[in-house]
BATOR-324019 format. One record per residue (C-alpha): residue number from 1; residue in three letters; x, y, z negated. Coordinates in Angstrom, 2 decimals. Layout:
% BATOR-324019
+-------+------+---------+---------+---------+
! vexmi ! kese !      xx !      yy !      zz !
+-------+------+---------+---------+---------+
!   NUM !  Ala !       X !       Y !       Z !
...
+-------+------+---------+---------+---------+
***
This chain:
% BATOR-324019
+-------+------+---------+---------+---------+
! vexmi ! kese !      xx !      yy !      zz !
+-------+------+---------+---------+---------+
!     1 !  Met !  -35.31 !  -29.29 !   45.06 !
!     2 !  Thr !  -37.65 !  -27.23 !   42.87 !
!     3 !  Ala !  -37.19 !  -23.54 !   42.04 !
!     4 !  Leu !  -36.53 !  -24.49 !   38.42 !
!     5 !  Thr !  -33.75 !  -26.86 !   39.42 !
!     6 !  Ala !  -32.29 !  -24.34 !   41.81 !
!     7 !  Gly !  -32.18 !  -21.67 !   39.11 !
!     8 !  Arg !  -30.36 !  -23.72 !   36.53 !
!     9 !  Pro !  -26.79 !  -22.88 !   37.69 !
!    10 !  Trp !  -27.60 !  -19.18 !   37.44 !
!    11 !  Thr !  -29.12 !  -19.73 !   34.01 !
!    12 !  Arg !  -25.94 !  -21.44 !   32.87 !
!    13 !  Ala !  -23.88 !  -18.65 !   34.43 !
!    14 !  Ala !  -25.93 !  -16.00 !   32.64 !
!    15 !  Leu !  -25.55 !  -17.83 !   29.34 !
!    16 !  Leu !  -21.81 !  -18.17 !   29.88 !
!    17 !  Leu !  -21.53 !  -14.50 !   30.75 !
!    18 !  Gly !  -23.53 !  -13.46 !   27.69 !
!    19 !  Leu !  -21.47 !  -15.54 !   25.28 !
!    20 !  Gly !  -18.24 !  -14.47 !   26.95 !
!    21 !  Leu !  -19.14 !  -10.78 !   26.77 !
!    22 !  Ala !  -20.05 !  -11.13 !   23.08 !
!    23 !  Leu !  -16.72 !  -12.78 !   22.32 !
!    24 !  Phe !  -14.90 !  -10.22 !   24.48 !
!    25 !  Met !  -16.44 !   -7.34 !   22.48 !
!    26 !  Ile !  -15.49 !   -9.03 !   19.20 !
!    27 !  Leu !  -11.86 !   -9.37 !   20.34 !
!    28 !  Ile !  -11.77 !   -5.75 !   21.50 !
!    29 !  Gly !  -13.24 !   -4.68 !   18.17 !
!    30 !  Leu !  -10.59 !   -6.62 !   16.23 !
!    31 !  Gly !   -7.83 !   -5.06 !   18.32 !
!    32 !  Thr !   -9.22 !   -1.57 !   17.80 !
!    33 !  Trp !   -9.51 !   -2.19 !   14.06 !
!    34 !  Gln !   -5.84 !   -3.17 !   13.97 !
!    35 !  Ile !   -4.93 !    0.06 !   15.79 !
!    36 !  Gln !   -6.82 !    2.00 !   13.13 !
!    37 !  Arg !   -4.99 !    0.01 !   10.45 !
!    38 !  Leu !   -1.72 !    0.80 !   12.21 !
!    39 !  His !   -2.34 !    4.55 !   11.96 !
!    40 !  Trp !   -3.35 !    4.16 !    8.31 !
!    41 !  Lys !   -0.23 !    2.13 !    7.51 !
!    42 !  Glu !    2.06 !    4.59 !    9.32 !
!    43 !  Asp !    0.57 !    7.48 !    7.31 !
!    44 !  Leu !    0.97 !    5.47 !    4.10 !
!    45 !  Leu !    4.61 !    4.61 !    4.84 !
!    46 !  Ala !    5.34 !    8.25 !    5.68 !
!    47 !  Thr !    3.79 !    9.34 !    2.38 !
!    48 !  Ile !    5.75 !    6.73 !    0.42 !
!    49 !  Asp !    9.00 !    7.74 !    2.11 !
!    50 !  Lys !    8.40 !   11.42 !    1.38 !
!    51 !  Arg !    7.47 !   10.83 !   -2.24 !
!    52 !  Thr !   10.22 !    8.36 !   -3.09 !
!    53 !  His !   12.87 !   10.74 !   -1.72 !
!    54 !  Ser !   11.64 !   13.70 !   -3.77 !
!    55 !  Ala !   13.04 !   14.80 !   -7.13 !
!    56 !  Pro !   11.50 !   13.29 !  -10.29 !
!    57 !  Leu !    8.77 !   15.43 !  -11.84 !
!    58 !  Pro !    7.94 !   15.91 !  -15.52 !
!    59 !  Leu !    5.07 !   13.76 !  -16.72 !
!    60 !  Ala !    2.79 !   16.79 !  -17.14 !
!    61 !  Asp !    3.14 !   17.70 !  -13.46 !
!    62 !  Val !    2.27 !   14.17 !  -12.33 !
!    63 !  Glu !   -0.72 !   14.11 !  -14.66 !
!    64 !  Arg !   -2.02 !   17.32 !  -13.06 !
!    65 !  Gln !   -1.56 !   15.72 !   -9.65 !
!    66 !  Phe !   -3.53 !   12.67 !  -10.78 !
!    67 !  Ala !   -6.31 !   14.83 !  -12.23 !
!    68 !  Ala !   -6.62 !   16.69 !   -8.92 !
!    69 !  Trp !   -6.24 !   13.85 !   -6.41 !
!    70 !  His !   -6.42 !   10.56 !   -8.38 !
!    71 !  Asp !   -3.36 !    9.51 !   -6.40 !
!    72 !  Val !    0.21 !    9.60 !   -7.70 !
!    73 !  Asp !    1.46 !    6.34 !   -6.16 !
!    74 !  Tyr !    5.26 !    6.29 !   -5.69 !
!    75 !  Thr !    5.71 !    9.79 !   -7.13 !
!    76 !  Pro !    9.04 !    9.99 !   -9.03 !
!    77 !  Val !    8.49 !   10.87 !  -12.68 !
!    78 !  Thr !   10.49 !   11.16 !  -15.90 !
!    79 !  Val !    9.01 !   10.17 !  -19.26 !
!    80 !  Thr !   10.51 !   10.28 !  -22.75 !
!    81 !  Gly !    9.39 !    8.34 !  -25.79 !
!    82 !  Thr !    9.84 !    5.22 !  -27.89 !
!    83 !  Phe !    9.14 !    1.70 !  -26.65 !
!    84 !  Leu !    6.83 !   -0.61 !  -28.59 !
!    85 !  His !    8.59 !   -3.82 !  -27.60 !
!    86 !  Gln !    6.35 !   -6.00 !  -29.78 !
!    87 !  Ser !    3.43 !   -4.96 !  -27.55 !
!    88 !  Glu !    4.89 !   -5.79 !  -24.14 !
!    89 !  Arg !    2.56 !   -7.33 !  -21.57 !
!    90 !  His !    3.67 !   -9.83 !  -18.93 !
!    91 !  Phe !    2.64 !   -9.62 !  -15.28 !
!    92 !  Phe !    3.35 !  -12.77 !  -13.24 !
!    93 !  Ser !    5.70 !  -11.89 !  -10.39 !
!    94 !  Thr !    8.63 !  -12.97 !   -8.26 !
!    95 !  Trp !   11.96 !  -11.31 !   -7.65 !
!    96 !  Gln !   14.53 !  -12.36 !   -5.08 !
!    97 !  Gly !   12.95 !  -15.80 !   -4.81 !
!    98 !  Asp !   12.65 !  -16.47 !   -8.54 !
!    99 !  Ser !    9.36 !  -16.64 !  -10.43 !
!   100 !  Gly !    8.94 !  -14.80 !  -13.69 !
!   101 !  Phe !    7.31 !  -11.71 !  -15.12 !
!   102 !  Asn !    7.38 !   -7.96 !  -14.89 !
!   103 !  Val !    7.51 !   -6.59 !  -18.42 !
!   104 !  Tyr !    5.01 !   -3.81 !  -19.11 !
!   105 !  Thr !    5.86 !   -2.07 !  -22.39 !
!   106 !  Pro !    3.91 !    0.76 !  -24.04 !
!   107 !  Leu !    6.04 !    3.90 !  -24.40 !
!   108 !  Arg !    4.90 !    6.19 !  -27.23 !
!   109 !  Leu !    5.25 !    9.81 !  -26.15 !
!   110 !  Asp !    6.10 !   12.71 !  -28.45 !
!   111 !  Asp !    2.47 !   13.87 !  -28.38 !
!   112 !  Gly !    1.28 !   10.48 !  -29.67 !
!   113 !  Arg !   -0.10 !    9.19 !  -26.39 !
!   114 !  Phe !    1.12 !    6.07 !  -24.60 !
!   115 !  Val !    2.11 !    5.13 !  -21.07 !
!   116 !  Leu !    2.56 !    1.57 !  -19.81 !
!   117 !  Val !    6.05 !    1.25 !  -18.31 !
!   118 !  Asn !    7.00 !   -1.61 !  -16.02 !
!   119 !  Arg !   10.55 !   -2.08 !  -17.27 !
!   120 !  Gly !   11.31 !   -4.72 !  -14.64 !
!   121 !  Phe !   11.63 !   -8.44 !  -14.03 !
!   122 !  Val !   12.62 !  -11.30 !  -16.34 !
!   123 !  Pro !   12.90 !  -14.98 !  -15.29 !
!   124 !  Tyr !   10.08 !  -17.34 !  -16.23 !
!   125 !  Asp !   12.03 !  -19.06 !  -19.01 !
!   126 !  Leu !   12.88 !  -15.69 !  -20.60 !
!   127 !  Lys !    9.31 !  -14.52 !  -21.07 !
!   128 !  Asp !    9.80 !  -14.71 !  -24.84 !
!   129 !  Pro !   11.37 !  -11.38 !  -25.88 !
!   130 !  Ala !   13.24 !  -13.17 !  -28.66 !
!   131 !  Lys !   15.52 !  -14.60 !  -25.94 !
!   132 !  Arg !   16.53 !  -11.14 !  -24.68 !
!   133 !  Arg !   16.77 !   -8.96 !  -27.75 !
!   134 !  Gln !   19.68 !   -7.00 !  -26.32 !
!   135 !  Gly !   17.38 !   -5.42 !  -23.74 !
!   136 !  Glu !   14.93 !   -4.09 !  -26.33 !
!   137 !  Val !   16.26 !   -0.57 !  -26.57 !
!   138 !  Ala !   15.51 !    1.10 !  -29.90 !
!   139 !  Gly !   14.82 !    4.76 !  -30.56 !
!   140 !  Lys !   13.93 !    7.53 !  -28.14 !
!   141 !  Val !   14.64 !    6.84 !  -24.49 !
!   142 !  Thr !   14.14 !    8.68 !  -21.21 !
!   143 !  Val !   12.85 !    6.61 !  -18.30 !
!   144 !  Thr !   12.89 !    7.69 !  -14.66 !
!   145 !  Gly !   10.74 !    5.75 !  -12.24 !
!   146 !  Leu !    7.76 !    5.81 !   -9.93 !
!   147 !  Ala !    4.20 !    6.56 !  -10.97 !
!   148 !  Arg !    1.74 !    3.87 !   -9.84 !
!   149 !  Asn !   -2.01 !    4.23 !   -9.51 !
!   150 !  Pro !   -4.22 !    2.01 !  -11.67 !
!   151 !  Leu !   -6.21 !   -0.62 !   -9.79 !
!   152 !  Pro !   -9.99 !   -0.03 !   -9.55 !
!   153 !  Gly !  -10.58 !   -3.76 !   -9.96 !
!   154 !  Lys !   -9.34 !   -7.23 !   -9.17 !
!   155 !  Pro !   -7.64 !   -6.96 !   -5.74 !
!   156 !  Ser !   -8.76 !  -10.38 !   -4.48 !
!   157 !  Met !  -11.03 !  -13.21 !   -5.52 !
!   158 !  Met !   -8.14 !  -15.53 !   -4.64 !
!   159 !  Leu !   -6.17 !  -14.30 !   -7.66 !
!   160 !  Pro !   -6.56 !  -16.21 !  -10.93 !
!   161 !  Asp !   -8.19 !  -14.45 !  -13.85 !
!   162 !  Asn !   -5.81 !  -12.85 !  -16.30 !
!   163 !  Asp !   -4.95 !  -15.12 !  -19.24 !
!   164 !  Val !   -4.98 !  -12.52 !  -21.98 !
!   165 !  Ala !   -4.62 !  -15.10 !  -24.76 !
!   166 !  Lys !   -1.29 !  -16.27 !  -23.30 !
!   167 !  Asn !   -0.26 !  -12.73 !  -22.30 !
!   168 !  Ile !   -0.08 !  -13.61 !  -18.60 !
!   169 !  Phe !   -1.57 !  -11.13 !  -16.15 !
!   170 !  Tyr !   -2.09 !  -11.99 !  -12.49 !
!   171 !  Trp !   -3.34 !   -8.52 !  -11.63 !
!   172 !  Lys !   -2.62 !   -5.21 !  -13.33 !
!   173 !  Asp !   -5.73 !   -4.52 !  -15.37 !
!   174 !  Arg !   -4.44 !   -1.42 !  -17.13 !
!   175 !  Asp !   -7.27 !   -1.14 !  -19.65 !
!   176 !  Val !   -7.08 !   -4.79 !  -20.73 !
!   177 !  Met !   -3.29 !   -4.63 !  -20.88 !
!   178 !  Ala !   -3.53 !   -1.67 !  -23.24 !
!   179 !  Ala !   -6.40 !   -3.11 !  -25.29 !
!   180 !  Ser !   -4.53 !   -6.39 !  -25.86 !
!   181 !  Ala !   -1.23 !   -4.68 !  -26.73 !
!   182 !  Gly !   -2.22 !   -3.90 !  -30.31 !
!   183 !  Leu !   -1.96 !   -0.13 !  -29.94 !
!   184 !  Pro !   -3.23 !    2.06 !  -32.80 !
!   185 !  Thr !   -6.97 !    2.64 !  -33.02 !
!   186 !  Gly !   -7.95 !    5.57 !  -30.84 !
!   187 !  Ala !   -4.72 !    5.46 !  -28.85 !
!   188 !  Val !   -4.83 !    7.63 !  -25.73 !
!   189 !  Leu !   -3.25 !    6.20 !  -22.58 !
!   190 !  Val !   -1.78 !    8.06 !  -19.63 !
!   191 !  Pro !   -4.06 !    7.11 !  -16.69 !
!   192 !  Phe !   -1.35 !    5.52 !  -14.54 !
!   193 !  Phe !    1.62 !    3.16 !  -14.81 !
!   194 !  Val !    5.31 !    3.99 !  -14.47 !
!   195 !  Asp !    7.70 !    1.58 !  -12.74 !
!   196 !  Ala !   11.20 !    2.08 !  -14.16 !
!   197 !  Asp !   14.05 !    2.57 !  -11.71 !
!   198 !  Lys !   17.03 !    0.22 !  -11.38 !
!   199 !  Thr !   19.05 !    1.80 !  -14.19 !
!   200 !  Pro !   20.55 !   -1.29 !  -15.93 !
!   201 !  Asn !   19.14 !   -2.30 !  -19.29 !
!   202 !  Pro !   21.47 !   -3.62 !  -22.04 !
!   203 !  Gly !   22.15 !   -7.28 !  -21.40 !
!   204 !  Gly !   20.86 !   -6.93 !  -17.83 !
!   205 !  Leu !   17.21 !   -7.63 !  -18.63 !
!   206 !  Pro !   14.64 !   -6.63 !  -17.65 !
!   207 !  Val !   15.89 !   -5.98 !  -14.11 !
!   208 !  Gly !   14.50 !   -2.58 !  -13.15 !
!   209 !  Gly !   13.74 !   -1.10 !   -9.78 !
!   210 !  Val !   11.38 !   -3.89 !   -8.68 !
!   211 !  Thr !    8.78 !   -1.67 !   -7.01 !
!   212 !  Ile !    8.01 !   -2.94 !   -3.50 !
!   213 !  Ile !    8.43 !    0.01 !   -1.15 !
!   214 !  Asp !    9.13 !   -1.62 !    2.24 !
!   215 !  Leu !    5.57 !   -2.62 !    3.04 !
!   216 !  Pro !    5.08 !   -4.86 !    6.11 !
!   217 !  Asn !    3.58 !   -3.21 !    9.18 !
!   218 !  Asn !    2.52 !   -5.84 !   11.72 !
!   219 !  His !   -0.70 !   -4.21 !   12.88 !
!   220 !  Leu !    0.60 !   -3.40 !   16.37 !
!   221 !  Gln !    1.48 !   -7.07 !   16.92 !
!   222 !  Tyr !   -1.98 !   -8.08 !   15.73 !
!   223 !  Ala !   -3.61 !   -5.52 !   18.03 !
!   224 !  Val !   -1.63 !   -6.77 !   21.03 !
!   225 !  Thr !   -2.67 !  -10.34 !   20.19 !
!   226 !  Trp !   -6.39 !   -9.50 !   20.01 !
!   227 !  Tyr !   -6.28 !   -7.37 !   23.17 !
!   228 !  Gly !   -4.29 !  -10.10 !   24.94 !
!   229 !  Leu !   -6.89 !  -12.71 !   24.04 !
!   230 !  Ala !   -9.62 !  -10.37 !   25.29 !
!   231 !  Ala !   -7.79 !   -9.94 !   28.62 !
!   232 !  Ala !   -7.30 !  -13.71 !   28.96 !
!   233 !  Leu !  -10.97 !  -14.32 !   28.23 !
!   234 !  Ala !  -11.99 !  -11.74 !   30.83 !
!   235 !  Ala !   -9.81 !  -13.45 !   33.43 !
!   236 !  Val !  -11.30 !  -16.87 !   32.64 !
!   237 !  Leu !  -14.85 !  -15.52 !   32.85 !
!   238 !  Ile !  -14.21 !  -13.85 !   36.20 !
!   239 !  Leu !  -12.71 !  -17.01 !   37.67 !
!   240 !  Arg !  -15.48 !  -19.17 !   36.27 !
!   241 !  Leu !  -18.26 !  -16.93 !   37.53 !
!   242 !  Arg !  -16.74 !  -16.73 !   40.99 !
!   243 !  Gln !  -16.52 !  -20.50 !   41.35 !
!   244 !  Pro !  -20.13 !  -21.16 !   42.50 !
!   245 !  Ala !  -19.85 !  -18.51 !   45.21 !
!   246 !  Lys !  -16.73 !  -20.19 !   46.60 !
!   247 !  Glu !  -18.39 !  -23.62 !   46.57 !
!   248 !  Ala !  -21.41 !  -22.27 !   48.37 !
+-------+------+---------+---------+---------+
***
């Protein structure tokens, strides 16, 4: 038997060890990343809980918060103005298992500016506001809800592009929503959305209070899975690498 032939088992063992260690490090890295995500999600949930249980603030206070931190997500706020129902925008959504739309309606404030208010959910076949006239409140109204940050861009390439011509939005592009709403030339928009609370609207539509607050937090389970796979791989490698020694 030549030296080359004799060395082949060790070459295979070295290759197996190298590939196994690379995969082991990847699994450990994925588990560690999930632990980091867990801490981030726990901080986020704590912030949401604190904010949603605080008293509603005047719009001016929330605007100052946004100017300072660019983050007002889930901050309770109260706004007063007049809805422009003819300019409502429709965001494709689901609610309690039904598909439909969240109705985003410009609210004209006393100072002449506008804020896009998510008034709530309507079923798919009631997208046409002519079918729910009773819910189009006239005159000055006061809305209490949660401020929501604008999105910096399309959240995922998996989402369809917004169909502005049909007034169907698959992601909340605030600027395009406002530009397509037919607001007056030079209209100034508050730099965040407001999700209305569950105060009933006349006729029951739109259904308010649709903000998703209970965000899933499965990162610990994912971390345990990745670490578990890493441990199993380590055990397999150890057993496999010890086999030639036992046979010898």
